[in-house]
VEXDREN-2710 file (C-alpha; in Angstrom, 1 decimal):
% VEXDREN-2710
k/r/px/py/pz
1/MET/8.9/-0.4/36.1
2/LYS/10.7/-3.4/37.6
3/LEU/14.3/-4.0/36.4
4/TRP/13.5/-7.4/34.8
5/ALA/10.6/-5.9/32.9
6/PHE/12.7/-3.1/31.6
7/LEU/15.4/-5.5/30.5
8/LEU/12.9/-7.6/28.6
9/LEU/11.5/-4.5/26.9
10/PHE/15.0/-3.4/25.9
11/ALA/15.9/-6.8/24.6
12/PHE/12.8/-7.5/22.5
13/GLY/11.8/-4.0/21.6
14/LEU/8.4/-2.2/21.8
15/PRO/5.3/-4.3/22.5
16/ALA/3.3/-5.4/19.5
17/SER/0.6/-2.8/20.1
18/ALA/3.2/0.0/19.9
19/LYS/4.5/-1.0/16.5
20/GLU/3.1/0.6/13.3
21/HIS/1.5/-1.2/10.3
22/VAL/1.3/1.0/7.2
23/ILE/-0.7/0.3/4.0
24/LEU/-0.3/2.5/1.0
25/CYS/-3.1/2.4/-1.5
26/GLY/-3.2/3.8/-5.0
27/GLY/-6.3/4.8/-7.1
28/PRO/-8.2/3.1/-9.9
29/ALA/-8.3/4.1/-13.6
30/LEU/-11.5/5.6/-15.1
31/ARG/-13.6/3.3/-17.3
32/LYS/-14.0/6.0/-19.9
33/TRP/-10.3/5.5/-20.8
34/GLU/-10.0/1.8/-20.2
35/ASN/-13.0/1.0/-22.4
36/LEU/-11.0/2.5/-25.3
37/ARG/-8.3/-0.1/-24.9
38/VAL/-8.3/-3.6/-26.3
39/GLU/-10.0/-6.0/-23.9
40/SER/-6.8/-7.7/-22.7
41/ASP/-5.2/-4.4/-21.7
42/ARG/-8.1/-3.0/-19.6
43/HIS/-7.8/-2.4/-15.9
44/ASP/-10.0/-1.7/-12.9
45/ARG/-13.4/-3.0/-13.9
46/TRP/-14.1/-3.0/-10.2
47/TRP/-13.3/0.3/-8.5
48/ALA/-12.4/-1.3/-5.2
49/ASN/-9.6/-3.8/-6.0
50/PHE/-7.0/-1.9/-4.0
51/ILE/-9.4/-0.9/-1.3
52/ARG/-10.6/-4.5/-0.7
53/ALA/-7.1/-5.8/-0.7
54/SER/-6.2/-3.2/1.9
55/THR/-9.1/-4.1/4.2
56/MET/-8.3/-7.8/3.9
57/ARG/-4.7/-7.1/4.9
58/MET/-6.0/-5.0/7.9
59/ASP/-8.1/-8.0/9.0
60/GLU/-5.0/-10.2/8.8
61/LEU/-3.1/-7.6/10.9
62/ARG/-5.8/-7.5/13.5
63/ARG/-5.8/-11.3/13.9
64/ALA/-2.0/-11.3/14.2
65/TYR/-1.4/-8.3/16.4
66/GLY/-4.7/-7.7/18.2
67/LYS/-7.4/-5.0/18.4
68/ASP/-5.0/-2.3/19.6
69/ALA/-2.5/-2.6/16.8
70/SER/-1.8/0.8/15.2
71/ILE/-2.8/0.7/11.5
72/THR/-2.2/3.7/9.2
73/TRP/-3.9/3.6/5.8
74/ILE/-2.5/6.0/3.3
75/VAL/-4.9/6.4/0.3
76/TYR/-4.6/8.4/-2.9
77/ARG/-7.8/10.5/-2.7
78/PRO/-8.1/12.0/-6.3
79/GLY/-8.4/8.6/-7.9
80/TYR/-11.5/7.7/-5.8
81/VAL/-13.0/11.2/-6.2
82/LEU/-12.8/11.0/-10.0
83/ARG/-14.0/7.3/-10.2
84/GLY/-16.8/8.2/-7.8
85/GLN/-17.9/11.0/-10.0
86/GLU/-17.8/8.7/-13.0
87/ASP/-19.8/6.0/-11.3
88/SER/-22.0/8.4/-9.3
89/LYS/-21.0/6.7/-6.1
90/PRO/-19.7/8.2/-2.8
91/TYR/-16.5/6.1/-2.8
92/THR/-14.5/8.4/-0.5
93/THR/-17.3/8.2/2.1
94/TRP/-17.4/4.4/1.8
95/ILE/-13.6/4.2/2.3
96/GLU/-13.8/6.4/5.4
97/LYS/-16.4/4.0/6.8
98/GLN/-14.1/1.0/6.1
99/ALA/-11.3/2.7/8.0
100/THR/-13.6/3.5/11.0
101/LYS/-14.9/-0.1/11.0
102/ARG/-11.3/-1.5/11.3
103/LYS/-10.0/1.3/13.6
104/ALA/-7.4/2.3/11.1
105/LYS/-6.0/5.8/10.8
106/LEU/-7.0/7.0/7.3
107/ILE/-4.6/9.5/5.8
108/TRP/-5.7/11.0/2.4
109/ILE/-2.9/12.1/0.1
110/ASN/-2.7/13.8/-3.3
111/THR/1.0/13.3/-4.1
112/GLY/3.9/11.0/-3.7
113/ASP/5.7/13.5/-1.5
114/GLN/2.7/13.5/0.9
115/ALA/3.0/9.7/1.0
116/ILE/6.6/9.9/2.0
117/ALA/5.9/12.6/4.6
118/THR/3.3/10.3/6.2
119/ILE/5.7/7.3/6.2
120/ASN/8.4/9.5/7.8
121/ARG/6.1/10.5/10.7
122/GLN/5.8/6.8/11.8
123/ARG/8.0/5.6/14.5
124/ASP/8.4/1.8/14.2
125/ILE/6.9/0.3/11.1
126/ILE/6.9/-3.5/11.4
127/ASN/4.6/-4.1/8.3
128/PHE/4.3/-2.1/5.1
129/ASP/2.1/-3.1/2.1
130/PHE/1.4/-1.3/-1.2
131/PHE/-1.7/-2.0/-3.2
132/GLY/-2.0/-0.3/-6.6
133/HIS/-0.7/0.0/-10.1
134/SER/3.1/0.0/-10.5
135/ASN/5.9/-0.6/-12.9
136/LYS/9.4/-1.8/-12.1
137/HIS/10.6/1.6/-11.1
138/CYS/7.7/3.1/-9.1
139/PHE/4.5/2.8/-7.2
140/LEU/1.8/4.5/-9.4
141/LEU/-0.6/6.2/-7.0
142/ASP/-2.6/7.4/-10.0
143/TYR/-3.0/5.6/-13.3
144/GLY/-5.5/6.5/-16.1
145/SER/-7.5/9.0/-14.1
146/ALA/-6.9/12.2/-16.1
147/VAL/-5.1/10.8/-19.1
148/MET/-5.4/7.3/-20.5
149/ALA/-2.6/4.9/-19.4
150/VAL/-0.7/7.8/-17.8
151/SER/0.3/8.4/-14.2
152/GLN/0.3/11.8/-12.6
153/ALA/1.2/10.8/-9.1
154/TRP/3.8/8.3/-8.0
155/LEU/6.5/7.2/-5.6
156/HIS/9.6/6.5/-7.7
157/GLU/12.6/4.5/-6.7
158/ARG/14.7/7.7/-6.9
159/ASP/12.4/9.2/-4.2
160/LEU/13.3/6.5/-1.7
161/ARG/16.3/8.5/-0.6
162/LYS/13.8/10.9/1.0
163/VAL/12.2/8.1/3.1
164/ARG/13.5/8.1/6.7
165/ARG/15.2/4.8/7.3
166/GLY/14.5/5.1/11.0
167/ALA/10.8/5.0/10.4
168/PHE/11.1/1.2/9.9
169/ASN/11.8/-1.5/12.3
170/LYS/14.9/-3.4/11.3
171/PHE/12.9/-6.6/11.1
172/ALA/10.0/-5.0/9.1
173/THR/8.1/-7.0/6.5
174/CYS/7.5/-5.0/3.4
175/GLN/5.6/-6.1/0.3
176/SER/4.3/-4.5/-3.0
177/TYR/1.3/-6.0/-4.6
178/GLY/1.8/-4.0/-7.8
179/CYS/3.2/-5.3/-11.1
180/HIS/6.9/-5.7/-11.7
181/THR/8.2/-4.1/-8.4
182/GLY/10.7/-6.9/-7.9
183/GLU/12.4/-6.2/-11.2
184/SER/14.1/-3.0/-9.9
185/MET/12.4/-1.1/-7.1
186/SER/12.9/-3.9/-4.6
187/GLN/16.6/-3.7/-5.0
188/VAL/16.7/0.1/-4.6
189/TRP/14.4/-0.2/-1.5
190/LYS/16.9/-2.6/0.1
191/SER/19.8/-0.3/-0.7
192/GLN/18.2/2.9/0.6
193/LEU/16.3/1.5/3.6
194/GLY/18.3/-1.5/4.6
195/ILE/15.3/-3.9/4.6
196/LYS/13.7/-6.1/1.9
197/LEU/10.7/-5.2/-0.2
198/ILE/9.0/-8.3/-1.5
199/GLY/7.9/-7.5/-5.1
200/ALA/6.6/-9.2/-8.2
201/ARG/8.7/-10.3/-11.2
202/GLY/5.8/-10.2/-13.6
203/LYS/2.2/-9.0/-13.3
204/THR/0.0/-9.2/-10.2
205/ASP/-3.6/-10.3/-10.4
206/TYR/-6.3/-9.1/-8.1
207/ALA/-8.8/-11.8/-9.2
208/ALA/-7.9/-13.8/-6.1
209/LEU/-9.8/-11.3/-3.9
210/THR/-13.0/-13.1/-5.1
211/PHE/-11.8/-16.1/-3.2
212/GLY/-10.8/-14.2/0.0
213/LYS/-7.1/-14.1/-0.9
214/LEU/-4.6/-11.4/-1.4
215/PRO/-3.3/-10.7/-5.0
216/THR/-1.2/-13.3/-6.8
217/VAL/1.6/-13.0/-9.3
218/SER/1.9/-14.4/-12.8
219/GLY/5.6/-14.8/-12.4
220/ILE/7.4/-15.1/-9.0
221/TRP/7.7/-13.1/-5.8
222/ILE/11.2/-11.7/-5.3
223/ARG/12.1/-11.9/-1.6
END
C-alpha cells in the first residue's frame, strides 16, 4: 500500500464496507393473549411490525453504504416460532428469505445473553438499531408469547456492563425504536458504552410503516 493511502486509511478509519451495521429485533405477542385485553392496550395485530421495520432500515443502509455493507440482523427466534404456530404460517422461513434478499447475516437468538455475545463479536459497529417492545429499563426481546403481558427474554440496562465497548465505532449512531427507552436506558447506554442511544420519551408507533416510514414517537426522541 502506498504511504499516502495508508495515512488516509489511518486518519479516516476503515472503509465504509468494512464497518458493521447491527439490527436487533424482538418478537411479537400472541393474539390469544392480546385479544383478552381491552382494545386500547392490544399489541401486534400484525406479526411483522418489527421485521418490516428491520428490512426498511436495511434498505436505508444499502442506499447509504452500498451493496457490500456488512449487515448483521439479530432476531429473537422463539417469538416468531410461537406466532407462526398460532397463525399457521412459516414466519421463520419468511424471515430467512428476507435476510437472503438483502444480503444480511441473520443470527437467531433465544436469550439476551446471546444478543450480547453476538454484538460483542462485531468489530466496528457504525449503526445499531433496536426494533421491538421495551420499557424504560430494557429491550424486551419477548413480550406476551408464553404469558400475557410478560417478558421472558430481555436485554436490561444492568446487562450493558457486559457489552464490549470496543465493538462500537466511537462515532456510531444507535437508536431504539421501542417505547420509553429514552427515559432511562439511553443514559445508562451512554455511561457504559460512551456513545449515545437515541430513545423515545413516550410510546413508539409502528403505524408509520404503512406509509413507508420508520416508527414514530408520541412524545419526543431523546438524543
